[in-house]
Each structure stands twice: as structure tokens, then as C-alpha cells.
N, C-alpha and C positions, 0 to 999 in steps of 0.2 A: 504494500500500500504506500502511495506517495502522499506526503503532506507538502503542498505546493504553494509557493509565493509567501513564505513567512520570513520574518527577520530571525536569523539563527544566531544564538550566542555560543560561539565555539570557545575552546580553551584559550585561544590566542587572538581571536578577532571576531568581528561581527559581520555576517553576510546579510546584506539587504536583498530581498526577493529571492531567497534561497529555498531549497526543497530537500526533504528527507524521505528516503525509502525505508520502511520498516518491514522486517521479515522475521518470523518466528521469535518475536519478543526482543529483537536486537535492531540496532541501527545498521542497515545494510549498505547504504550509499548516501552521499551528500552531493547535491548539485547546486551550482551557483546561479541558477536561473529557474524561473517557474517551469513546471513540467505539465504538459497537457494531460487532462484526465485525472489529475490528483485532487485531493480535498483542498480547496482553495483557502488560503489564510487571510485574505483581505486585510493585509497590513498588521496582523497579529505577530507576537514575538514568541519564539520557543526557547526555553532555557532547560538545562538539565533539571530533573526532579530534585527537590531540596533534601538534603541529608541532615537530619536533626540529631545531634549527638547528646543533647541534654534537654529533655522536656519533663517538667514536674507535674504535668496535667493529670496523670493517671491517679495519683493519690487523692486529688480533689474530686475526680470523677467517682471514685470509690466511696469517698466520705465528703459529700458536698457541704455538709454542716457537721459540727462536732457530734460524734456518736450517732450519726445518721448514715448507716451503711447501705450501699447500693449493691445489687448483684453484679458479679464480675462480668457476666455476658452483656448486661446493660451498659456498664461503664466502658468496657473495651470497645463495643460497637459504636458508641457515641464518640469516643476519642478517635477511632479509626476514621469516622466520617469527617470530623473536624480537621484532622491532619490532611486528608485527601483534598478537601476543599481549600486548604491553604497551600497546596502545591508540594506537600511533603510526601516523598515516596519511600524513604527509609527513616525510621524513627526509633530512637533509643529511649525507652520509658524509664525515667529516673525514679527509683524506689530506695528508701533510706533505712539504715539501721542506726537508731539513736539511743544512747545510753540513758537518756532522761525519760524516755517513754515508759509508762507503766505497762505491766503485762497485758497483752491483748490489745493495747492501744495502737493507733497508727504510728509506724516507725519502730515499734517494739520488735524484739528478737523473733517472737512467734508470728506476729502479724506480717512482717515484711517477708519472712521465709515463705509463708503461705501465699502471699500475693505473687511472689516471683514464680512459684510452681504453678499457681492457677493461671497466671498470665501466659506462660508457655503452653498450657493445655488449651487456652482459648484463642491462640493466634492462628490456628489453621483456618483457612477460608477467609481471612480478612483481606482487605484490599491493599493496605500499606504493608511494606516489609517491616515488621515490628521486631525489636530486639530489647534486651534488658541491660540497663545501666544501674549497677548496684552502688549506691552512695554509702560509704562506710565511715562512721564516726571513729576517728583514730583513738578516741578515749574509751571505746566500747570493746574491751578485751574479750568478753564472753561471746561476742558475735563472730569471732574469727573462725570458730569451728563450723558455724552455719555457712559462712562464706565459702569455706573449703568444700563443704558438701555440695553447695550449689554449683561451684566451678567444676567439680568432678562430674556432676550430672549434666554439664553443658547448658546450664540454665542462665548463665551470666555472660554477657558479651563485652562489657566495659566496666571497670571499677574506678571510682574516684574516692579519694580520702579527704575528709573534712574535719575541722575542729571548730565547733560553734560555742566554745567556752567564751563567756563574756570578757571583753577587754582586749581582744585581738581579732585578727581576721575580719570577717564581714561585720562583726559586732564589736569592733575596737572602741567605738564611742558608746559607753554604757548608757549615757543619758538619752541618746537617740534610740537605743534598744528599749529602754523603759517606755519612751513615748510610742514606739511601734507596738509594744504589747498592750499599751493602754488603748490604742485604736482598735485592738481586737476585743475590747470589752472588759479588760481587767482594770481594777483600780490601781493607783500608784503604789499603795502599800503592798498589795499582792505581787505586782510586777517586781518591785525591789526585793521582796522576800525570796521570790523564786530565783532571781539572778544571784543573790547572795548565797543561796543554797548551792547553786551550781559552782560558785567559786570555792565554797567551803569543802566541796566533795570532788574537786579536781584531782585527777590521777597524777602521779609523778612524771617528770620529764623522761626519766629512764624507761618507765613502763610504756609511755607513748612511743618512744623510739623503737622499742622491741615490737610493738604492734605494727608500726610502719614497716619494719624490716620483714615481718612475717607476711603481711599483705603483699609486699613487693615480691617476696619469694613465691607466693602462690600465683600471682599474676604471671610471672615469668614461666613458672612450671606449666601453666595451662595455656600460655600463648595469648593472654588477654591484656589489652592495653590498660595502663594505669594513668590516671589524671590526678593532679593536685587541685585543690579548691580553695578559693579566697586567700591566696598568698598575699601577705601585707608587708613583708619585710624582705630585704635582700637575703638575710640569713635563712629564713624559712624557705625561700625559693631555691636557694643553693642546696638545702637539705633535700627538698623534694626531687631536684634534679639528680642528686647523688643517689637517692633511694630507688630511682628508676622510673619516675614519671616522664611521660612523653607529651603530655598535654597540660597546660596551665589554664584551669577554668576560672574565669571571673577574677583576675588579680585585682586587688583592692587599691593598689597604688601604682603610679607610673614607674617607680623604682623597682618594684617587684616584677612588673611587666618587662622592663628592660633586661633585668637579670634572667628571666625565663627565656627571652628571645636569644640572649647571648649564649645560653646553655643549650640551645637547639630545641626547646620546647615550643610546640605550637600553641598559640594563645587563643582561647575561646571566650567570647563574651556574648551577652544576651542581645537578641534582636530587639526586644522592647527598649533596652537601653539605647541602642543605636537609632531606633526610630524616633524616640522621644528626645534624644540628645543629652540624656542624663540618667544616672542610676537613681532608682527610687530611694535607695538607702544612703545617698550622698557619697558613694564611693567613685572609683574611676569611671569616667565617661567613655563609652565605646568609641565615640567619635574622636575624642582626644587620643585614645590609643591608636586608632586608625590613622589619624593625621601624623602620628609619630612612627608609623610603619610597624606597629606592635599588635596588630589584629590579624589573625589568620582564619578564624572560624566564627561564624554566626550561629548561635543556638536559639531555639525557640524559648528556652527558659520556662516562662509561665504562659506564653501566648503565641501559638504557631502562626497566627495571621500576621504577626509583626515581621516575619522574615522578608516578604516581598517589599513592603515599604522601607524596611531597613536597607535592603539592597539598593533601592532607588536613591535613598538619602546619601549613602556612601559613594554611589557611582559618580556623584557630582564632584567629589574631591579625590577619588582613587586615581593613582598614576596611570592605570590601565582602563579607566572609565568603567563602563558597564561590565566589561569582561572581567576586570579585577574584582568588582563587587560581587558578581555572581559566583566567582570561585570560592568566596567565603562560605557559601552555603552548599557547595557542590563538590568541586574537585579537591579542595583542601581537607574537609572532613573525611572524604573518601580515602585520601592518602594517609591521614592520621590514624584511621581505623582499619587500614589494610583492606579496603573494599576496592580492589583493582578492576572490578567489572562494571563500575558505574561512576557517575559524577561528572561525565563529559559527554558532549555531543561529538561522537567520533565513531567511525565504522567499527563494528564488533562489540561496542558497549551495549549494555542493557538499554532498551528504549524506555527509560524512566524519564518522563518529560513533563514540563508544565507549560501550558499555552496561556499567554497573557494578552489582554486587549490593550487598546490605546489609553485606557483610563486606569491601567495597572490593577485590573481585576483578574483573578484566576478564572479562565473560561473552561479549561479542561485539564485534567491531570491523567497521565498515562503511566502505568506501572507494567514493565515488560510488554509494552505495546498495546495493552488493553486499557480501556477507559475505566478509571476508578472514581472520577468525579466529572460532572459537566453542569454548567449553568444553563444549558439549552441552546447555546449558539453554534455548537458544532456537534450535531446529533448523529452524523454518519460514521462515527468511529465505532470499532468493535467493543462489545461489552463482555467482561470476563464472566464465566459461568457462575461464579460465586456471588455476583452482584444482584 
């Protein structure tokens, strides 16, 4: 099947009035002119399908309000539809192990292990290629055994290590953290008490280092990429690089980002941050990192629809224009995560594509050449049997 007369965003250039031939779920041929008889693009743009390495949405889909649990099949199906409508064709669902969660609560040892296994069981027949991103609290020693079991079962595809102890990382400004928790409905006294309890029960630096070393060993043993999270100092970033991280997620300061880049880590930041021009928590702006050449990957974070407008916002200042901005959500995450069969419009690659109109709206999303989302403007594309 030919897609004719589209603007094609290739890895190194843009082709105006180009055409693609799709065959058996792959890109078979690229032409630099319209092809008679193909599905006409009418000036629309084709980009590679977006690869989201960090999306926090599944936890909210499963528990949209505190202690309100939704069935897994309802949550996963709705998230699948949201991602496809946003142009995402490969998605890493972020689920967290947190030491402060009570037994059975969201992010607890038992709850997160059950979610990961249930996610894997419910992914068959979905439209988007879903994978699991396990977020591991480096202070949570007891969860290492669960992580090892999940890695051994092939249930985890990416691991990131985080430390949300107040006073450092994302929460280095304790007063801002208190204000944030008060917005969630807690009174100031309760927020301060909970934060002080976290500080009083912090584990030793030596134990945290042993945890990091063990998680790194497991990731290397099972061939799973490891990312650091919320690095805020040069020293912490150096430690994460030494321990084996290959991705730096959401560095908090420009100094940490510079150190990560110098050590060869790929830097990921949130698309909502880039779209809005600022971090909601007052940390490093994705646009500032991009202007300094310190942004390699855009992640959905908490809102997949932000990816496309973030690309457009960054394209205005990227040295390679639209091509460079698109790489942030396609080729670069593919390279960081070892997905060498996708992320580019090139012969032989998977036909994971997003078609965008002149008003920057997703018109159609294709995964392996089959339509997984359409707003009705291109109805002659094949539909997968599972849809």
C-alpha cells in the first residue's frame, strides 16, 4: 500500500510531497514524489510513531481516586486508546515500588508486583506495543527480591532508580513539597509530620549504595537498561553513571544534566515540561536543557498528548529543526532502549507511524502498518483484527 503526497520526517531530512510503501507491517520503499493510486495525504505530515519510555498514567488509571480501584482490563484498555490517539506506538508503563506505601496500597511491594504481572497478562491484543518500566525506590531494600523475580520472569523491560527522600532530588525544596501535599488535601501539620517521619526513618548511605549496586547487577544480568531519576547534584550523577545507568531521567539541575551528558548518559525529560516551558515543581526546564544541547529524549511523563506539541515547540529552536525535535520522541529513545527495529522512517523498519494534519492534530496512528487510531479523515487504511 502506498501513502502518497505526504510530508515525510526522515532521520536526517524532511521530504515534501513524498510517498511511503508499506508491506507486511514494514516500510518497504520511500519515494520523493507523489505516487498515482496511493492514499493521498493532502499536505499531511508523517512522523515515526512516538516511543514513550516513561509514562505514569497506568497507576492513575488503576486508582483514579485514592482507594478507588478500577479493573485492570478497564484501565489498560482506556490507556491503550489514549496512547494511540496521541501518536504513541511503543509505551513503557511506569509502575513504582515505594518504601513508604502501606501494605496493599498503590506502590507497595505486593500491589506493584501484582500490577506488573497483571499488566503483562492483559497486553495481548492491545493496539500499542506496551512494555513495563519498573521504578525502584533505592531506599526500599525489601523490594529487591521482587524485582529479581520479575526480571527473571521477563516481566520488566526498563528499570529506573529513584530516591524521593525529602530535601534532595525532585523534593530538595521541602517547603515546596509541603505546599504540593497541601494541594492534595492535606493540612500543613499533617504534611510536615509525614515529611519529618520520612527523614527520621531514612536508611543509611551505605545501605542505599548496596541497593544500587544490587539493582545494577540485576539489570546487567538480565540485559535491561537502567535509568537514574531526578539527579540534582554532580556527585549523585557521577555515582549513577559509575553504577551503570545509561539514561538520566528528569535531572533537576543544569549541572546534573551537564554531568550526565559528559558521562554519555542520554537525558530524558517530560513532554509536558517542554510544552509548557517549565517544570510544574520548579525544577529544570526542558526547554532550557534543550537550548543547552542537554535533551535527548521526550517522555510522556503524566500526559501523552503533550508529546506532539512539545515536538513543535522545540522544533523552532532545534539545530536540526523538525527533524531534530522528532528524534527526541522516536529515534533517540529507540537507541537508548535497544529497539533497533523502529523509531525511523526508513526501509525495513516497522511501519509505526503517526499522521498529523496542518493544525498539529493526530489524524491516524499506525502500528506495524495497521490503523490503531483514526479521527475519521483517513478511513481507507487497514484495521488490525484486534481493533
